[in-house]
C-alpha positions, 0 to 999 in steps of 0.5 A: 776394430773389435776382434774378439767376439764374446759368444757367452754374451746375453741381454742381462750383461749389459747391466753388469760392471766388468772386472779383470782378474789377472796374475802378476809374475809367476803364479801357479795356475792351480793357485790363481783359479782358486782365488779367482773362483772365490772372488767371481762368487761375489758377482752381486751386491746390494747397494746400501740404504737402497734396493738397487743391486750391483752385478759384476762380470769377472774375466781373467782375460780381456782384449784391450782393443775390446776395451776401447769400444767402452763408450759405445757400450759401457758394459764392455768397459773394464772398470775394475782391476784385481791383480794377484802376485806371490812375494816372499821378501821385501826386496821383491816389493817394489818391482812387484808394485811396479808391475801392478802400476803397469798392469793398470796402465793397460786399462787406465782410461776405463779403470774406476779403481783397482786392487793388488792381492799379494801372497806370501809377504809378511813383515813391516810392509805388509803391515801398513794399511792400504786401501789398494793392497791386500796381503795375505801369508799364503793361499790358505790364509786369506778368509777376508777375500770376500769382504775385500771384494765387496768393499772394492765393488762399493768403491766402484758404484761410488765412481759409477754413481758420481759419472751418472749423475754427472752426465745425466744433469742438463748443463745448459750451455756446456757442450756435450762431447761426441762419444765415438767408436774407434773406427769413427774418430778419423770420420768427424775430423773437420765436422761443423761442430755448431751445427744442428745435426751435429748437436743432436748426434752428441745428445742422442749418444750421450742419452744412450751412454747415460741409459747404459750407466743407469742399467749398470747402476741398478735404475732399470726405469731410468735407463728405459727412459733414456734409451727412448730419448736416445732412440728418437734423437739418433733416428732423427739424424740417421746415426745407424750405429749408435741408433742400434746400440740405443735399440739394444740397450732397450732390448736389454732393459726389457729383457731384465724386467721380464726375465729376472732369472736371466737368459744366459741358461743358468736359471736363477744363477743371477740372482743368487746372493754373493758376498755377506748380505744380510738375511733380510736382503737375501729374502728381497732379492731372491731368484726371480723376485721383482723387488730386485728391479724396483728402482727410484723414479726417473731422472732423480738424483738421489735414486730414492723415490717411493712414488708408484708412478715408477711402476707406470712408467716402466710399463709404458717404456718397457718393450713387449716380449714380441717387441723385443724381438723386433726391436733386436731385428732392426738393431742387427739390420743397423750393425750390419751396415758397418763391416767394423761392427761384426763382433757387435752384430754377432754378439747381438744375434746371440743374445736374441737367440737366448731370448727367443729360447726363452720364449720357445720361438724356435724358427726365429731363433734359427734365422738369427743363428743363420745370420750369426754363421754368415757374419764375416769377421777377421781371419779366426784362429783355429781356437776361436774357430772351435770356440765359434762352432761349439757355441753355435752348437750349444745355441742350436741344441737350446732351441731344439734343433739337434741335428744342426747342433750336431752338425757344428759341434762336428765341424768344431771337432774337425777344427781340432785337428786342422792341418794347420795346427802344429799339435792336433788335438785328436782328444778333443776332437774325439770327445767333440765327435762323441757329443755329436752322437745324440743329434744323429740318432746315434748311440753306441750301444748295439742293443739300440739297434736290435730292437726295431727300425733304424733311426736317423740318416745312415750315410752320416752315421756311417761318416761319423763312426768312421771319424771316430775310428780315425780320430781313435787311431790318431789318438793311439788307442787301437782298442777304441778303433776295434770297438767302433769298426765292429759297431759300424759293421754290426749296426750298419751292415744293411746300409754297407755296399759290398765293397764297404763290407770288404773295406771294413772288414779288411780294416777290422782284421788289420787292427784285431791283428795288434788288439783282438776285440774283446767283450769287455766294456771300455771306459773312457777317460771322462767316465763314458762306457762303450759296451761290447759289440757281439756280432750276431749278424756274422753269421745271422742265426735263424733257429736253434734246436736242441737235439736228442741223444742217438737212439743208442744213447737215450735213457729210457724208463724201464716199466718192469722195473718202475712199476705201473706208471702214475699218470701226471696229465693236468686237466685240459682247459681250452683258451682261445687266446695264446699268449707266450713270449719269446722268453717263455718259449726259450725257457720252455723245458723239453721232453727229453734228457741229456746224460752227464759225460755224453756228447750232446748236440744243438743245431743252428740254422745260419746263413752268411750276409757277406759278398764273401766267404765267412770264416768263423774261427771259434764257435760254440755254446754258451749255457748255464745251470750245470758245468759244460764242456763246450767243444768249439767248431770252425765254420766256412760259409759261402758267400751270401749263403742260403740257410746252412746247418751248423751243429755244436757240441758239448759235454755236460759234466754235471746234472741238473738243468741246463740252459743254452743261452746263446753261442760264442763266435770269433770272426775277423779277430773279434770275439763275441758272446751272442745271447739268444734274447738279443736275436730277433726273430729266432725260432727255438723249440725250447733251450732248457733240458735236464741232464741226468746221472751218467748211465751204463752202456752196453754192447750185445753181439750173438753167435748167429748171423744177422737178418737180411731183413727186419722182422719187427718194425722198430718202434724208435724208442728201442734198439733191435738187431735181427738175427736168424736161424733155419731149424727142422722140426725137432731140431735145437740150437744154442744162441750165445749172447755176449754182453760187453760193458763199454761205458763207465759205469758198472752193469749191475742187473740183468733182466731177459724176457721172451715173447712169441709174436706170431705163428700159425700152429701151436708149439709144444713145450719151451721154444726159448729157454735159458739159464742166468745163474752163470751169467749173473755171477759175473755181475756187477760187470765192470767197464771193459768186461764181458758177460755171455749167456745162452739161449736154447732154441727147440722147435716142436710143432704140430703139422696136423690140418695145415696144407701149406705149412711145410711150404712156408717152413721151406720159405721162411724157416722159423726166425729168432730175432729182436735184441731191443736194448733199453738203457738202464736206470739205477733202481735195484731189483732182483734178476728174474726170467719170465716166459710169457704164454704162447698165443697160437692164434696171434697172427697169420705169419709164422715167425718168432721174435725173442725180446731181450731187455738188459736192465740194472 
């Protein structure tokens, strides 16, 4: 029973000669494969004086029991043996040569020829001319290896051609031997060898065998004729196993004719010229050129026939692409009758799939693959199972069944860590699991999950991510565990149950206790890069709003200092199309300013999607443009809370344009940088604001008590305080105003203005008066210093023609109020005292407001 299937088999392998290359004694693995690579490069050789090409298939390991099926299909027969050995002294030579003979005996019954390559031996022995041994001083000094291999292949061809001619010649009267597969031999003991049925069986099997030899010898037309004859003979005697082999041979020859580039997946590789072929031969046999296949006519002995009838014969005997698949199905059904032919059946399925992949017939290919999955072989080792599932995965990938491919690759990955393996291969398991991701519509870039609807089966994707986490842990790589768990929580949050959310976060916290999650890219040994996973859903941010400074800290343009404003409005153009993007909205400049050194605020509306309280240990702003000191905040959001306002603060250290790009968090031990560009559906009123230089700050206090009510409504752009005093007509009083510099910048200039807002009667003389000379002597007012100035209040009213004035006065008195403060700019102007004329017809209510403006 042939026990080891070759999953890489393809139809064109039927025309190859099998050569095994093996080391003898102790040969360094690197050195062996270095020579093996050079040897296997000579994969095809042009036969002299003909247009035939010999194809060679090299193997560095081949089970001897498979070699016993060489009569059944000759491409399974080891016909060449090349051994590589090291020999440093003449004393070692006899023992080395003996080992070479022992190696030959292993494949002795099928070998056509063999070679021994000896490295390191010099002297008299190495100088003796030999055909079967080649001596080289070292692995670096062996220029003639390829030429030796070409000569070796030519010797194989001579033996092959003699066998083909010997068996193809009809020797009437001679008995044709019965070719058998190993398990048949006991079944034919005692059979009548003179019966017609037996002779037909012998003839059919031999005809099929000759077809194999013709195919290997580069005579495609001859092989087609022999296979057709074998099919008719074997069908007549119901010799199903060999009938299947004849049909498969017919399929292989037809595939070689229709697909000269090969079906093995490496297009063109089979036709690449090896060895030292002439330029003319290279042109004649370039990849895909059909001249390679123009073989001598059928049943000629010398192999040379230029008759064009050969092409006519080929067209008649060659199967069409559709017929190839039908014959494969028939052959596989015959193989299925024999439990010992499981490997043959499996390999035939694989070959048919490769052909169907070339024909782009995916559904039919999947039927063959499904059959291959259920073919029962002996108890396979774990390594063989891994190989089997990996090849099935690759074949499903070739026919476009990506999810099925991922399924088998995942099984192969699990097999790498099977309990029966003494040392589970977790690295191999992890690598195979990564290769399954595309088949399940899964990428490890969180950006792919923020651009629309979810793709693929979430339940399977979560299972796969859990397996990646487990494999990472068994590999001893906690950083990988954290990255995959973070990815699972971020991308699959909508599909996790409440209990799963708790389990995943608990696992994540246990891993991050040893290895915190970072925003660094993780590079795997094979070069794959795992991008960082920011937790943009923990919490979920719905809006971002930059807040103006508190009214007492807002900078104001001072009209009296700046002079007349020049209008900067642009012409209005109506358009019914409103075109704006989220990016433009975020880069929109805001119409207020922040001040260098002052605390600035950004308000976020957030909510917690988790079924438990969410602790955000470190949340702060991410900005660009100016140097910015972010002051982190710690949050505790209730379970599944509604929109919850969170204010993040910071201090700009320099001036210029500042843009709020996002925020950073620390949740479950994972540090995240969340950029606004990656947040879907976030509302913002613009994220770019101007930071102006630091300004002075002044605190004003007066000697009079505060008024119980506001006499002048605030416009919102100024700071006002209201003080009150009751005076009789003719009475006067002083109002002492203290100015304290509570900022870090000096106060340089002061300007005071007064305005009477309303009165029912004419006032005589100066109602309010002051002298700023003593006050200005204290300027510039340094931080922490206090300056005072005095305002004189004098009341002189005309009571004539006013009936209710006394009553009004007793109710209200005369109030002096309103000390609005406007933050100064750095313009240098001279101090001046300005008293505006009083207007007695201004209002119906008695009252007076003093407007004190402080400026630089």
